C-alpha positions in Angstrom: 0.0 0.0 0.0 1.3 3.5 -1.0 0.6 6.6 0.8 1.7 10.0 -0.9 2.6 11.7 2.4 2.9 11.3 6.1 -0.4 13.3 6.5 -2.1 10.9 4.2 -0.7 7.8 6.2 -1.7 9.3 9.5 -5.2 10.0 8.2 -6.0 6.6 6.6 -3.2 4.1 7.4 -3.9 3.0 11.0 -6.1 0.0 9.7 -3.3 -1.3 7.5 -0.9 -1.7 10.4 -2.4 -5.1 11.3 -1.4 -7.0 14.4 2.0 -7.6 16.0 5.0 -5.3 16.3 5.5 -2.6 13.7 8.9 -1.8 12.0 9.5 1.7 10.9 12.2 2.1 8.3 13.5 5.5 7.2 15.5 5.4 3.9 17.8 8.3 4.0 19.2 7.4 0.6 18.8 4.4 -1.7 21.5 2.1 -0.4 20.5 -1.4 0.7 16.9 -0.6 1.1 15.8 -3.9 -0.2 18.1 -5.9 2.1 17.0 -3.8 5.0 13.4 -4.6 4.3 13.9 -8.2 3.8 15.8 -8.7 6.9 13.1 -7.2 9.0 10.4 -9.2 7.2 12.4 -12.4 8.4 12.5 -11.1 11.9 8.7 -11.4 12.0 7.2 -8.0 12.3 3.4 -7.8 11.8 3.9 -4.7 9.6 6.8 -2.7 8.0 6.4 0.9 7.1 9.1 2.4 4.8 9.4 6.2 4.8 11.3 7.0 1.6 11.9 9.6 -1.1 9.5 9.2 -4.1 12.5 7.9 -6.3 12.9 4.9 -4.3 11.5 1.8 -5.9 10.7 -1.6 -4.6 10.6 -5.3 -6.1 6.9 -6.2 -6.7 6.9 -8.7 -3.6 8.0 -6.0 -1.3 5.7 -3.4 -2.9 2.8 -5.6 -2.1 3.6 -6.3 1.6 5.4 -3.1 2.8 3.5 0.1 3.7 5.2 2.8 1.6 5.0 6.4 2.7 6.6 9.0 0.4 8.6 11.3 2.8 11.4 13.8 2.7 14.1 11.9 4.6 16.7 14.7 4.2 15.3 17.2 6.7 17.1 17.5 10.0 16.1 14.7 12.4 13.6 13.4 9.8 12.9 10.3 12.0 11.3 12.2 14.8 8.0 13.3 12.9 7.6 10.0 11.4 8.0 7.9 14.5 6.0 10.3 16.7 3.1 10.2 14.3 2.9 6.5 14.4 3.1 6.5 18.2 -0.2 8.4 18.2 -1.6 6.0 15.5 -0.8 2.8 17.3 -1.2 3.1 21.1 -0.4 -0.1 22.9 1.7 -1.5 19.9 5.3 -2.3 20.1 7.3 -0.2 17.6 10.8 -0.5 16.3 12.6 2.1 14.2 15.8 2.0 12.2 17.3 3.4 8.9 18.3 1.8 5.7 21.4 -0.4 5.8 20.6 -1.3 9.4 19.8 -4.8 10.6 18.1 -5.7 14.0 19.4 -8.7 15.8 18.0 -10.0 19.1 19.0 -13.1 21.2 18.2 -16.3 19.5 16.8 -14.3 16.4 17.4 -17.2 14.1 14.9 -19.4 15.9 12.8 -16.9 17.8 10.6 -14.1 16.4 10.9 -10.5 17.5 7.1 -10.9 18.6 8.1 -13.8 20.8 10.9 -11.8 22.3 8.7 -8.8 23.0 5.9 -10.9 24.5 8.5 -12.2 27.1 9.8 -8.7 27.6 6.4 -7.3 28.3 5.7 -10.0 30.9 8.7 -8.8 32.8 6.8 -5.4 33.0 9.1 -3.7 30.5 7.8 -1.3 27.8 11.0 -0.4 26.0 14.3 -2.1 25.2 17.7 -0.7 25.0 19.5 -1.4 21.8 23.3 -1.0 20.7 24.0 0.3 17.4 27.0 -1.8 16.3 28.9 -0.2 13.3 29.5 -2.4 10.3 31.9 -1.6 7.5 33.4 -3.0 4.4 36.7 -4.9 4.8 38.0 -3.5 1.4 37.2 0.2 0.7 38.9 0.1 -2.7 36.2 -2.5 -3.7 33.4 -0.9 -1.8 34.2 2.8 -1.6 31.0 3.7 0.3 31.9 1.1 2.9 28.7 -0.8 2.6 29.2 -4.4 1.8 26.8 -7.0 3.3 28.9 -9.8 1.9 32.1 -8.3 3.2 31.0 -6.8 6.6 33.3 -6.3 9.6 32.8 -5.0 13.1 34.8 -4.1 16.1 35.0 -6.9 18.7 36.1 -4.5 21.5 36.4 -0.8 22.2 32.9 -0.3 23.7 32.4 1.4 26.9 29.8 3.2 29.1 29.6 6.5 31.1 27.1 7.7 33.7 24.2 9.7 32.2 23.9 12.9 34.1 20.6 14.5 34.8 20.6 18.2 33.6 17.6 18.8 35.9 19.3 17.6 39.1 22.8 19.2 38.9 24.0 16.5 36.4 23.8 13.7 39.1 23.9 10.2 37.6 20.6 8.9 36.6 19.3 5.6 37.8 19.9 2.7 35.5 20.8 4.9 32.6 24.1 5.0 30.9 25.6 6.6 27.8 27.3 4.0 25.5 30.2 4.6 23.2 32.4 2.6 20.8 32.8 1.6 17.2 33.6 4.0 14.5 32.1 6.9 16.3 34.8 6.3 19.0 37.7 5.6 16.6 36.9 8.5 14.3 35.5 10.9 16.9 37.1 14.0 15.3 34.6 13.6 12.4 31.6 13.1 14.6 29.8 15.9 16.4 29.9 15.0 20.1 26.0 14.9 20.3 26.1 12.2 17.8 28.8 9.8 19.4 26.6 7.7 21.6 25.7 4.2 20.2 22.6 3.5 22.5 19.2 3.7 21.0 15.7 2.9 22.4 14.7 1.2 19.2 11.9 -0.9 20.5 9.2 0.4 22.8 5.4 0.2 23.3 3.6 3.3 22.1 1.1 5.2 24.2 -0.5 8.7 23.8 2.0 11.6 24.6 5.1 9.4 24.3 7.7 11.0 22.1 11.0 10.0 20.6 13.7 12.7 21.0 16.6 13.6 18.9 19.2 11.7 21.0 17.2 8.4 20.5 15.8 8.4 24.0 12.1 8.9 25.0 10.3 11.3 27.2 9.7 8.9 29.9 12.9 8.3 31.8 12.1 4.7 33.0 11.8 3.6 29.3 15.4 4.8 28.8 16.8 2.3 31.5 18.9 -0.6 30.4 17.3 -2.9 33.1 14.5 -3.1 35.6 15.4 -2.6 39.5 15.4 -6.3 40.3 17.4 -7.9 37.4 19.0 -7.5 33.9 16.7 -7.5 31.0 17.0 -8.4 27.3 18.8 -6.0 25.1 19.3 -6.2 21.3 21.7 -4.7 18.6 21.1 -2.8 15.4 24.0 -3.6 13.1 24.5 -0.7 11.0 26.6 0.6 8.0 25.1 4.1 8.5 28.1 5.6 10.3 30.6 4.1 7.9 28.5 5.2 4.9 28.5 8.8 6.3 32.3 8.9 7.0 33.0 7.8 3.5 30.5 10.1 1.7 30.9 13.3 3.8 33.3 15.6 2.2 35.0 16.4 5.5 36.0 13.0 6.2 36.0 10.8 3.0 39.6 11.7 1.9 40.9 11.1 5.6 39.9 7.5 5.8 41.1 4.7 3.6 40.6 1.7 5.6 38.2 1.0 8.6 39.9 -2.3 9.8 42.1 -2.3 12.7 43.6 -4.9 15.1 40.2 -5.4 16.8 38.2 -5.9 13.6 36.6 -9.3 12.9 34.3 -10.5 10.2 30.6 -10.3 10.9 28.9 -13.6 10.7 25.2 -12.3 10.5 24.4 -14.6 13.6 23.0 -13.5 16.8 25.3 -15.8 18.7 28.4 -13.8 17.6 26.9 -10.7 19.1 26.0 -12.6 22.3 29.6 -13.9 22.6 31.1 -10.6 22.2 28.9 -9.2 24.9 27.1 -6.8 22.5 23.5 -7.8 23.6 22.0 -9.4 26.8 19.5 -12.4 26.9 18.4 -11.4 30.4 16.2 -14.1 31.9 15.2 -15.4 28.5 16.4 -18.9 28.8 
């Protein structure tokens, strides 16, 4: 189903969202849009909404199953109006959002659907899930100059760290069960990344409700939904494996001539398996098995 604008989608699209969790994918450009959609179809989302520029075309099978919204994805923080509009459209529903060339992995994702995971997470009285954005990058930039290569993807096996998140409304005292996470390309090439964009944590999965809002720093306007765990034990986390930063560093004029290789001593090939991410400590199964 095709909607010519966000306004048209919010006016008439709610019935098309069906049942189950909803994936919202923002296509900032035309790179790996199809693979992003197919990956999230395989994760078992009940509906997938693609916000994309009009020149983006889809194969017939995806055009029949994906809800397509023509949208200007080049405006600053373009993801916010799109996600916040769907929050109002789908109260009580689990939402997930990402960008093109990003791929969600959750514990045991090869054998368990995202819906099964969220049912368990909800039973633990959690309405949001912390995800880590793990940078992917091509192993050979001479072959893949835009750094996007699903068939030759690498990631950092170490170099990740966390800092206490200060509360600006309380003298910057540390906030309970909230941390800012760093690492990957945003850490190794921080001279090319604005400091407000260096975090790799994102509340990518959450249950919508009226008045809830996604903010520009990828947190929500409900502090409890930004926590990494509940007060009594650790909870599930997931990862969003993303070529987005590598692509930006290789296409932005200020950095593209400064970088000829993303690989370093702690680079390893990405296997596209959730077990690798669990073994590296890049997501947490919590009490799920």
